[in-house]
ZAMARGU-4260 file (C-alpha; in steps of 0.2 Angstrom, whole numbers, plus 5000, padded with zeros to 4 digits):
<rodrens>
0) 5589/5647/5604 | 5589/5632/5594 | 5604/5620/5593 | 5616/5623/5579 | 5627/5612/5569
5) 5641/5604/5580 | 5632/5609/5596 | 5639/5593/5604 | 5622/5587/5608 | 5621/5578/5625
10) 5607/5569/5634 | 5590/5568/5626 | 5596/5580/5613 | 5606/5565/5605 | 5589/5558/5601
15) 5578/5564/5586 | 5560/5560/5584 | 5554/5554/5567 | 5536/5560/5562 | 5535/5546/5549
20) 5529/5528/5547 | 5512/5526/5557 | 5512/5544/5562 | 5508/5548/5544 | 5494/5536/5542
25) 5477/5533/5549 | 5484/5520/5561 | 5488/5534/5573 | 5476/5549/5576 | 5483/5566/5572
30) 5480/5572/5590 | 5490/5557/5596 | 5505/5561/5585 | 5504/5579/5591 | 5504/5574/5609
35) 5519/5562/5606 | 5529/5576/5599 | 5525/5587/5613 | 5530/5574/5626 | 5546/5571/5617
40) 5550/5590/5618 | 5546/5590/5636 | 5558/5576/5639 | 5572/5585/5630 | 5571/5579/5612
45) 5574/5594/5600 | 5576/5587/5583 | 5560/5582/5574 | 5561/5575/5557 | 5548/5571/5543
50) 5546/5572/5524 | 5533/5576/5511 | 5531/5558/5505 | 5526/5552/5523 | 5508/5550/5521
55) 5508/5562/5506 | 5512/5577/5517 | 5502/5571/5532 | 5518/5569/5543 | 5523/5587/5539
60) 5505/5593/5543 | 5505/5584/5560 | 5522/5591/5565 | 5516/5608/5560 | 5502/5606/5572
65) 5513/5602/5586 | 5526/5615/5582 | 5512/5628/5583 | 5511/5623/5602 | 5529/5624/5605
70) 5542/5638/5608 | 5546/5644/5591 | 5565/5645/5592 | 5569/5628/5601 | 5564/5614/5590
75) 5576/5609/5576 | 5564/5606/5561 | 5570/5594/5548 | 5562/5588/5532 | 5566/5581/5515
80) 5565/5585/5497 | 5567/5575/5480 | 5554/5562/5481 | 5536/5563/5476 | 5521/5552/5475
85) 5513/5548/5459 | 5494/5546/5458 | 5496/5528/5459 | 5507/5530/5475 | 5523/5526/5467
90) 5538/5536/5473 | 5548/5545/5459 | 5564/5556/5460 | 5561/5575/5458 | 5577/5584/5460
95) 5576/5596/5446 | 5576/5615/5453 | 5558/5618/5450 | 5552/5603/5459 | 5564/5606/5473
100) 5558/5624/5475 | 5540/5619/5474 | 5542/5605/5487 | 5550/5616/5499 | 5537/5629/5497
105) 5523/5616/5501 | 5533/5609/5516 | 5535/5626/5524 | 5516/5628/5522 | 5512/5611/5530
110) 5525/5614/5544 | 5518/5632/5547 | 5535/5639/5546 | 5544/5652/5537 | 5560/5642/5538
115) 5566/5624/5540 | 5581/5621/5550 | 5588/5605/5541 | 5584/5601/5523 | 5589/5583/5517
120) 5590/5577/5499 | 5580/5561/5501 | 5589/5546/5493 | 5596/5554/5477 | 5606/5544/5465
125) 5624/5551/5465 | 5621/5557/5447 | 5607/5568/5452 | 5618/5579/5463 | 5620/5592/5448
130) 5627/5609/5449 | 5609/5616/5445 | 5602/5607/5461 | 5616/5612/5472 | 5614/5630/5466
135) 5596/5629/5470 | 5599/5623/5488 | 5612/5637/5491 | 5600/5650/5484 | 5587/5644/5496
140) 5599/5644/5510 | 5604/5662/5506 | 5586/5667/5505 | 5582/5660/5522 | 5570/5646/5517
145) 5582/5633/5524 | 5596/5632/5536 | 5608/5618/5534 | 5609/5607/5519 | 5609/5588/5521
150) 5608/5571/5512 | 5599/5555/5518 | 5606/5540/5509 | 5612/5522/5510 | 5624/5522/5496
155) 5638/5530/5487 | 5628/5546/5485 | 5635/5550/5502 | 5652/5551/5495 | 5646/5561/5480
160) 5638/5574/5492 | 5654/5574/5503 | 5664/5578/5488 | 5654/5594/5484 | 5658/5602/5500
165) 5640/5609/5501 | 5633/5597/5514 | 5634/5598/5532 | 5622/5585/5538 | 5623/5567/5534
170) 5609/5555/5538 | 5614/5537/5535 | 5613/5519/5543 | 5623/5517/5558 | 5624/5499/5565
175) 5636/5485/5567 | 5630/5476/5552 | 5638/5488/5540 | 5652/5483/5528 | 5670/5489/5532
180) 5669/5501/5518 | 5653/5508/5524 | 5660/5510/5542 | 5675/5520/5534 | 5663/5531/5525
185) 5654/5535/5542 | 5671/5541/5549 | 5673/5553/5534 | 5655/5559/5535 | 5657/5563/5554
190) 5673/5573/5551 | 5664/5583/5538 | 5648/5588/5547 | 5635/5580/5558 | 5631/5562/5557
195) 5613/5557/5561 | 5611/5538/5563 | 5596/5529/5555 | 5592/5510/5555 | 5601/5510/5572
200) 5591/5495/5578 | 5594/5484/5563 | 5605/5472/5573 | 5593/5470/5587 | 5576/5471/5578
205) 5564/5456/5576 | 5560/5451/5558 | 5542/5450/5561 | 5537/5460/5577 | 5521/5456/5586
210) 5508/5469/5581 | 5504/5475/5599 | 5504/5494/5594 | 5502/5505/5579 | 5521/5505/5577
215) 5523/5487/5578 | 5508/5485/5565 | 5517/5496/5553 | 5534/5487/5555 | 5525/5470/5553
220) 5517/5476/5537 | 5534/5483/5530 | 5543/5466/5535 | 5529/5456/5526 | 5531/5467/5511
225) 5550/5465/5511 | 5553/5483/5514 | 5561/5482/5532 | 5579/5479/5526 | 5591/5465/5530
230) 5594/5460/5548 | 5613/5459/5551 | 5620/5442/5556 | 5628/5449/5572 | 5615/5449/5586
235) 5614/5463/5598 | 5603/5468/5612 | 5593/5485/5610 | 5604/5494/5622 | 5620/5487/5614
240) 5614/5493/5597 | 5610/5510/5603 | 5627/5512/5612 | 5636/5506/5597 | 5628/5519/5586
245) 5633/5533/5597 | 5650/5527/5602 | 5659/5515/5589 | 5647/5521/5575 | 5651/5539/5579
250) 5633/5546/5577 | 5631/5563/5584 | 5612/5559/5585 | 5601/5544/5581 | 5583/5545/5574
255) 5569/5535/5581 | 5550/5535/5581 | 5537/5527/5592 | 5518/5527/5595 | 5519/5523/5614
260) 5523/5535/5628 | 5531/5522/5639 | 5543/5518/5624 | 5547/5536/5621 | 5552/5538/5640
265) 5562/5522/5638 | 5571/5529/5623 | 5576/5545/5632 | 5582/5535/5647 | 5593/5525/5635
270) 5601/5541/5629 | 5603/5549/5646 | 5608/5533/5655 | 5613/5521/5642 | 5618/5506/5653
275) 5600/5506/5662 | 5588/5511/5648 | 5582/5503/5632 | 5578/5510/5615 | 5561/5503/5609
280) 5555/5507/5591 | 5537/5501/5591
</rodrens>
C-alpha cells in the first residue's frame, strides 16, 4: 500500500525523484528515463514528481510508461497544475477551474492512471488562490481524481495557501541560504502538513557545472540563461546541504533528479547513510 501523508518516511523514502529537466527533453532517451525510474524504485524511492510543462507533457508520458511496469499501489505519483505553454513556448498561468480540470484530465491520461496521489499548484500568485479554484480542487479530491492537495512555490503564496486550510503538501526551497523569514515559514509549513524540499543543493552547487552528463548539460544551459537561481553566500559540501535540509531545514523529503545510475545510487546512500554518502544532482 502506498505511503500516506505523515507516514514518517525513513531511508530512501525520504528521497523523491523528479521526472523533469533533461528527462523531459531529447537529451535523454525515453527508455533511459523509464529505466532510471525503475532503478530508483528498486532502491527504495517511492515519490515520483513531474508536471505537464516539463517537455510539454513529455515528463508525464515517460513517468506513465515507467509506472505501467511497477506495482500499482506502491509509487506515490505527484504532478502539478496551473501552468501551460503557449505556442511560442512561453509559460502562462492557468488556474481557472476549467483549465485546472482539463489539465488534470490530460495528466491522468499521460500518466496512465485513474488517480494522481499528490497534485501541486505550480507557482501560483497568492491572488490566484480563489474560492473557485479551491472548490475545484476539493471537488476533484472528492471525485477521486486526486489524493492530497499541495502547492509548489517560492514566495508568499505559501502563506496564502496555508491560511486556506485546504493544503496538506508544501513544496518549497529548503537550504541554508534562505532569509530568516523564509526559514520561519518552513516551520509553519512543516507543522501544517508535509514539507518537500526543493533547491536543496543551492548552497553547494557550482554556478557553471561541467557538462559531463545530460543532467550537467541541462544545468549549464539554465545557468547560462540565468534561470538557475542565486547561489547562497554560505558555502557547504553536498552532504552538508542534504543533511541540513532534512534536519535543520525540517524537510520530510527532498526532491532530486539525475541522469546517471551511479549518482542515483549515491543519492540513496546519502539518505540512508548521511555521513558517508553524497547527493549528486547531475
